[in-house]
ROLOLUM-900570 format. One line per field, with one value per residue (C-alpha): residue in one letter; chain; x, y, z. Coordinates in nm, 3 decimals. Each point is the difference from the previous one (the first is absolute). Example, Ala and Ser with C-alpha at 12.3 -4.5 7.8 and 13.67 -1.06 7.14 Angstrom:
<rs>
res	c(A/S)
chain	c(A/A)
xx	c(1.230/0.137)
yy	c(-0.450/0.344)
zz	c(0.780/-0.066)
</rs>
This chain:
<rs>
res	c(X/X/X/X/X/X/X/X/X/X/X/X/X/X/X/X/X/X/X/X/X/X/X/X/X/X/X/X/X/X/X/X/X/X/X/X/X/X/X/X/X/X/X/X/X/X/X/X/X/X/X/X/X/X/X/X/X/X/X/X/X/X/X/X/X/X/X/X/X/X/X/X/X/X/X/X/X/X/X/X/X/X/X/X/X/X/X/X/X/X/X/X/X/X/X/X/X/X/X/X/X/X/X/X/X/X/X/X/X/X/X/X/X/X/X/X/X/X/X/X/X/X/X/X/X/X/X/X/X/X/X/X/X/X/X/X/X/X/X/X/X/X/X/X/X/X/X/X/X/X/X/X/X/X/X/X/X/X/X/X/X/X/X/X/X/X/X/X/X/X/X/X/X/X/X/X/X/X/X/X/X/X/X/X/X/X/X/X/X/X/X/X/X/X/X/X/X/X/X/X/X/X/X/X/X/X/X/X/X/X/X/X/X/X/X/X/X/X/X/X/X/X/X/X/X/X/X/X/X/X/X/X/X/X/X/X/X/X/X/X/X/X/X/X/X/X/X/X/X/X/X/X/X/X/X/X/X/X/X/X/X/X/X/X/X/X/X/X/X/X/X/X/X/X/X/X/X/X/X/X/X/X/X/X/X/X/X/X/X/X/X/X/X/X/X/X/X/X/X/X/X/X/X/X/X/X/X/X/X/X/X/X/X/X/X/X/X/X/X/X/X/X/X/X/X/X/X/X/X/X/X/X/X/X/X/X/X/X/X/X/X/X/X/X/X/X/X/X/X/X/X/X/X/X)
chain	c(A/A/A/A/A/A/A/A/A/A/A/A/A/A/A/A/A/A/A/A/A/A/A/A/A/A/A/A/A/A/A/A/A/A/A/A/A/A/A/A/A/A/A/A/A/A/A/A/A/A/A/A/A/A/A/A/A/A/A/A/A/A/A/A/A/A/A/A/A/A/A/A/A/A/A/A/A/A/A/A/A/A/A/A/A/A/A/A/A/A/A/A/A/A/A/A/A/A/A/A/A/A/A/A/A/A/A/A/A/A/A/A/A/A/A/A/A/A/A/A/A/A/A/A/A/A/A/A/A/A/A/A/A/A/A/A/A/A/A/A/A/A/A/A/A/A/A/A/A/A/A/A/A/A/A/A/A/A/A/A/A/A/A/A/A/A/A/A/A/A/A/A/A/A/A/A/A/A/A/A/A/A/A/A/A/A/A/A/A/A/A/A/A/A/A/A/A/A/A/A/A/A/A/A/A/A/A/A/A/A/A/A/A/A/A/A/A/A/A/A/A/A/A/A/A/A/A/A/A/A/A/A/A/A/A/A/A/A/A/A/A/A/A/A/A/A/A/A/A/A/A/A/A/A/A/A/A/A/A/A/A/A/A/A/A/A/A/A/A/A/A/A/A/A/A/A/A/A/A/A/A/A/A/A/A/A/A/A/A/A/A/A/A/A/A/A/A/A/A/A/A/A/A/A/A/A/A/A/A/A/A/A/A/A/A/A/A/A/A/A/A/A/A/A/A/A/A/A/A/A/A/A/A/A/A/A/A/A/A/A/A/A/A/A/A/A/A/A/A/A/A/A/A/A)
xx	c(-0.867/0.166/-0.347/-0.120/0.252/-0.026/-0.387/0.091/0.238/-0.267/-0.236/0.247/-0.070/0.366/0.094/0.019/0.355/0.168/0.109/0.338/-0.103/-0.190/0.304/0.227/-0.256/0.029/0.368/0.046/0.241/-0.137/-0.202/0.046/0.060/0.251/0.197/-0.019/0.165/0.272/0.070/-0.010/0.266/0.226/0.004/0.136/-0.277/-0.186/-0.347/-0.287/-0.365/-0.293/-0.303/-0.285/-0.309/-0.174/0.247/0.319/-0.116/0.100/0.333/0.150/0.040/0.124/0.077/-0.215/-0.322/0.029/-0.344/0.101/-0.020/0.283/0.262/0.341/0.169/-0.174/0.076/0.365/0.043/-0.182/0.238/0.301/-0.157/0.092/-0.352/-0.292/-0.239/-0.358/-0.174/-0.389/-0.135/-0.034/0.326/-0.119/0.081/0.280/-0.155/0.303/0.345/0.321/-0.179/0.130/-0.123/-0.034/-0.084/0.004/0.339/-0.089/-0.089/0.277/0.208/0.254/0.178/0.274/-0.012/-0.262/-0.187/-0.041/-0.117/-0.249/-0.131/-0.041/-0.144/-0.257/-0.116/-0.053/-0.168/-0.221/-0.048/0.080/0.238/0.370/0.264/0.342/0.274/0.361/0.197/0.350/-0.090/-0.212/-0.269/-0.391/-0.158/-0.377/-0.191/-0.367/-0.138/0.251/0.102/0.358/0.135/0.317/-0.077/0.214/0.153/-0.194/0.305/0.077/-0.357/-0.042/0.287/-0.152/-0.308/0.117/0.199/-0.287/-0.249/0.279/-0.023/-0.345/-0.025/0.246/-0.255/-0.267/0.191/0.018/-0.343/-0.115/0.216/-0.174/-0.329/0.031/0.146/-0.312/-0.244/0.145/-0.013/-0.364/-0.086/0.163/-0.118/0.374/-0.020/0.177/-0.041/0.349/-0.065/-0.276/0.219/0.280/-0.237/-0.187/0.371/0.107/-0.320/0.069/0.325/-0.102/-0.275/0.242/0.250/-0.276/-0.098/0.351/0.047/-0.342/0.151/0.316/-0.201/-0.257/0.303/0.134/-0.311/0.062/0.343/-0.154/-0.288/0.212/0.075/-0.380/-0.080/0.225/-0.098/-0.345/0.077/0.221/-0.276/-0.292/-0.215/0.174/-0.284/-0.263/0.230/0.028/-0.374/-0.087/0.287/-0.111/-0.365/0.121/0.233/-0.040/-0.291/0.025/0.107/0.011/0.238/0.177/0.056/0.072/0.287/0.183/-0.048/0.199/0.320/0.291/0.199/0.221/-0.304/-0.202/0.309/-0.077/-0.211/-0.059/-0.123/-0.257/-0.113/-0.040/-0.197/-0.248/-0.048/0.129/0.134/0.336/0.074/0.009/-0.357/-0.241/-0.260/-0.260/-0.108/-0.379/0.029/-0.067/0.317/-0.012/-0.371/0.070/0.170/-0.314/-0.291/-0.198/-0.223/0.089/-0.315/0.080/0.295/-0.135/-0.296/0.309/0.168/-0.293/-0.080/0.357/0.282/0.312/0.117/0.039/-0.360/-0.096/0.213/-0.157/-0.338/-0.278/-0.160/-0.352/0.145/0.148/-0.273/-0.226/0.263/0.104/-0.268/0.061/0.331/0.137/0.195/0.143/0.142/0.145/0.162/0.166/0.119/0.151/0.170/0.124/0.134/0.188/0.179/0.082/0.134/0.246/0.089/-0.168/-0.109/-0.364)
yy	c(-3.865/0.121/0.007/0.215/0.250/0.019/0.093/0.233/0.174/0.014/0.219/0.219/0.363/0.067/-0.229/0.290/0.112/0.212/0.361/0.150/0.188/-0.301/-0.192/0.249/0.005/-0.355/-0.018/0.333/0.030/-0.131/-0.255/-0.374/-0.084/0.262/-0.094/-0.364/0.151/0.148/-0.306/-0.206/0.262/0.041/-0.371/-0.027/-0.284/0.127/-0.090/0.002/0.103/0.007/0.143/-0.245/0.018/-0.223/-0.011/-0.039/-0.405/-0.073/0.155/-0.196/-0.364/-0.213/0.124/-0.027/0.139/0.215/0.196/0.164/0.364/0.246/0.124/0.143/-0.319/-0.252/0.196/0.005/-0.336/-0.154/0.208/-0.199/-0.252/0.036/-0.016/0.320/0.069/0.075/0.249/0.072/0.311/0.185/-0.065/-0.165/-0.376/-0.199/-0.249/-0.173/-0.035/-0.189/0.013/0.011/0.274/-0.116/0.296/-0.005/0.057/0.143/0.329/0.243/0.079/0.289/-0.187/-0.210/-0.190/-0.321/0.119/0.341/-0.130/-0.247/0.303/0.238/-0.257/-0.124/0.360/0.060/-0.324/-0.008/0.358/-0.019/0.151/-0.172/0.098/-0.129/0.074/-0.093/-0.195/0.106/0.379/0.054/0.213/-0.061/0.046/-0.005/-0.119/0.065/-0.092/0.250/0.215/-0.039/0.184/-0.006/0.002/0.279/-0.042/0.208/0.253/0.081/0.033/0.252/0.202/-0.003/0.093/0.276/0.152/-0.025/0.194/0.266/0.064/0.001/0.254/0.233/-0.059/0.120/0.324/0.073/-0.062/0.229/0.270/-0.045/-0.024/0.324/0.157/-0.152/0.158/0.331/-0.042/-0.070/0.282/0.213/-0.200/-0.077/-0.389/-0.130/-0.364/-0.063/0.097/-0.269/-0.265/0.087/-0.075/-0.314/-0.119/0.023/-0.145/-0.292/-0.054/-0.015/-0.232/-0.249/0.038/-0.085/-0.294/-0.117/0.101/-0.148/-0.352/0.038/0.098/-0.296/-0.234/0.156/-0.090/0.097/0.134/0.265/0.161/0.312/0.048/-0.056/0.290/0.214/-0.046/0.055/0.343/0.072/-0.096/0.150/0.210/-0.093/-0.225/0.295/0.240/-0.224/-0.036/0.353/0.103/-0.265/0.126/0.371/-0.062/-0.344/-0.107/-0.359/-0.151/-0.346/0.101/0.177/-0.318/-0.223/0.258/0.001/-0.343/-0.090/0.216/-0.127/0.267/0.124/0.032/0.240/0.240/0.090/0.310/0.072/-0.359/0.039/0.357/-0.137/-0.324/0.167/0.343/-0.041/0.374/0.155/0.038/0.396/0.006/0.131/-0.213/0.083/-0.205/-0.098/0.105/-0.325/-0.030/0.344/-0.033/-0.309/0.178/0.216/-0.152/-0.009/-0.329/-0.227/0.059/0.366/-0.020/-0.200/0.246/0.279/-0.162/-0.076/0.372/0.103/-0.128/0.097/0.118/0.367/0.036/-0.156/0.260/0.307/-0.117/0.234/-0.076/-0.036/-0.277/-0.177/0.038/-0.187/-0.278/-0.049/0.238/0.188/-0.138/0.255/0.215/-0.297/-0.134/0.330/0.039/-0.337/0.052/0.347/-0.174/-0.302/0.319/0.150/-0.350/-0.082/0.340/0.002/-0.330/-0.193/-0.381/-0.038)
zz	c(0.750/-0.331/-0.165/0.298/-0.036/-0.369/0.061/0.231/-0.208/-0.277/0.228/0.162/-0.106/0.099/-0.313/-0.206/-0.137/0.316/-0.107/0.095/0.277/0.151/-0.032/0.162/0.279/0.033/0.018/0.199/0.285/0.333/-0.182/0.069/-0.355/-0.031/0.323/-0.102/-0.346/0.188/0.217/-0.315/-0.142/0.313/0.024/-0.349/-0.083/-0.320/-0.049/-0.279/0.153/-0.220/0.062/-0.112/-0.215/-0.207/-0.288/0.252/0.068/-0.372/0.002/0.284/0.088/0.318/0.367/0.260/0.120/0.335/0.042/0.295/0.146/-0.152/0.249/-0.033/0.120/-0.193/-0.294/0.051/0.129/-0.325/-0.213/0.119/-0.278/-0.366/-0.132/-0.037/0.277/-0.085/0.207/0.005/-0.186/0.322/0.121/0.335/-0.073/-0.134/-0.242/-0.165/0.046/-0.144/-0.351/-0.358/-0.235/-0.352/-0.203/-0.390/-0.059/-0.355/0.181/-0.045/0.302/0.053/0.326/0.029/0.287/-0.001/0.301/-0.108/-0.369/0.157/0.175/-0.290/-0.194/0.261/0.088/-0.382/-0.059/0.301/0.024/0.366/0.262/0.022/0.227/-0.064/0.239/-0.100/0.233/-0.156/-0.037/0.271/-0.226/0.006/-0.350/-0.035/-0.282/-0.105/-0.327/-0.214/0.292/0.147/0.298/0.226/0.361/0.155/0.343/0.262/0.064/-0.353/-0.064/0.284/-0.110/-0.369/0.132/0.204/-0.264/-0.233/0.269/0.022/-0.413/0.064/0.279/-0.241/-0.296/0.225/0.083/-0.377/-0.032/0.254/-0.162/-0.326/0.140/0.194/-0.338/-0.192/0.266/-0.061/-0.398/0.047/0.159/-0.251/-0.298/-0.114/-0.005/-0.284/-0.116/0.084/0.394/-0.003/-0.139/0.233/0.320/-0.176/-0.078/0.382/0.118/-0.240/0.075/0.389/-0.086/-0.116/0.284/0.214/-0.145/0.007/0.393/0.084/-0.132/0.170/0.367/-0.085/-0.033/0.328/0.176/0.395/-0.067/-0.268/0.261/0.046/-0.366/-0.063/0.220/-0.155/-0.338/0.113/0.112/-0.317/-0.247/0.192/-0.233/-0.341/-0.119/0.054/-0.184/-0.281/-0.017/-0.003/-0.242/-0.259/0.040/-0.094/-0.275/-0.140/-0.236/-0.062/0.360/-0.152/-0.273/0.256/0.231/-0.270/-0.140/0.340/0.088/-0.322/0.095/0.200/0.216/-0.277/-0.268/0.296/-0.018/-0.356/0.054/-0.352/-0.076/0.308/-0.127/-0.363/0.093/0.264/-0.168/-0.353/0.037/0.080/0.391/-0.024/-0.080/0.272/0.148/0.218/0.327/0.035/0.367/0.131/0.226/0.155/0.075/0.190/0.267/0.088/0.187/-0.299/-0.002/-0.312/-0.150/0.016/-0.152/-0.274/-0.066/-0.029/-0.239/-0.229/0.009/-0.064/-0.221/0.179/0.347/-0.133/-0.064/0.357/0.169/-0.186/-0.019/0.109/0.367/-0.158/-0.224/0.267/0.271/-0.291/-0.024/0.397/0.174/0.313/0.068/-0.252/0.240/0.187/-0.332/-0.128/0.351/-0.017/-0.399/0.128/0.298/-0.234/-0.240/0.271/0.097/-0.330/-0.078/0.317/-0.095/0.254/-0.075/-0.008)
</rs>
């Protein structure tokens, strides 16, 4: 039986290391695994739970084979024994129980308790997921290779996620104001590098917050449905605006992405550093948009927008182009296009969002 289980693990596509988001989904509120963890914590039992892969079999001994379907009740009952419980890679079966984990003790561990030291070293050695539930403290720690995460109580997590979402909503309001200002500056040819950097800065701040809130919502599972709906409303359109602004002002998108990905929240606040790295010029230097963002607000087809941007180098040239030139590029839809641009201009100048 043991050899059959090992062979099965070697052919499992799910045997690849789980990402943080995949782990949070597996232990989210409402899942059988999370319910079992909650029962173990409330019962002050403590437990070690290991997700099997082909390396795990060299890292434990003793215990007994179970090889039964995973259920919340079975996991709780088996946790009453001292040893570790081994689950299948798909979380659907309990393979072994009451086992002794035997990771390499020379591996570094920053934990103090024996249970958590064994969990951390096993995760590092086997590149697998290990869940350690403290009997004394009632805390649940997730180890996955070199990754460590302390599972949050649902009530605390819901409160923090709600607070973070409220902060994100305020950031979205500020972003909308910056975008309205950018629209006016683009029409009047008064956009400075600093203006562009402020908009990009706000987008990146929101993106980092979105990642944090998304992890919290995933962990909340069924308890986070309302928050997920609220967040979708808050972040609607941000990705598109980000894409268009980059096309309008950034020459090297790959370098841009790498730069912002390397920044933490504190570093993102430094506008001067952003301007220096992205444009290598002072913030007050005037810069002209290509026009991709505003053209995308019209009914022009993608290829028509691309053709305009090949012919003209900036938005102002498109706005002041002769009809003959526009007809040559976009054909008979010139009148409609000019009316649309005129309407967009009017909406921008009276301060409306477009």
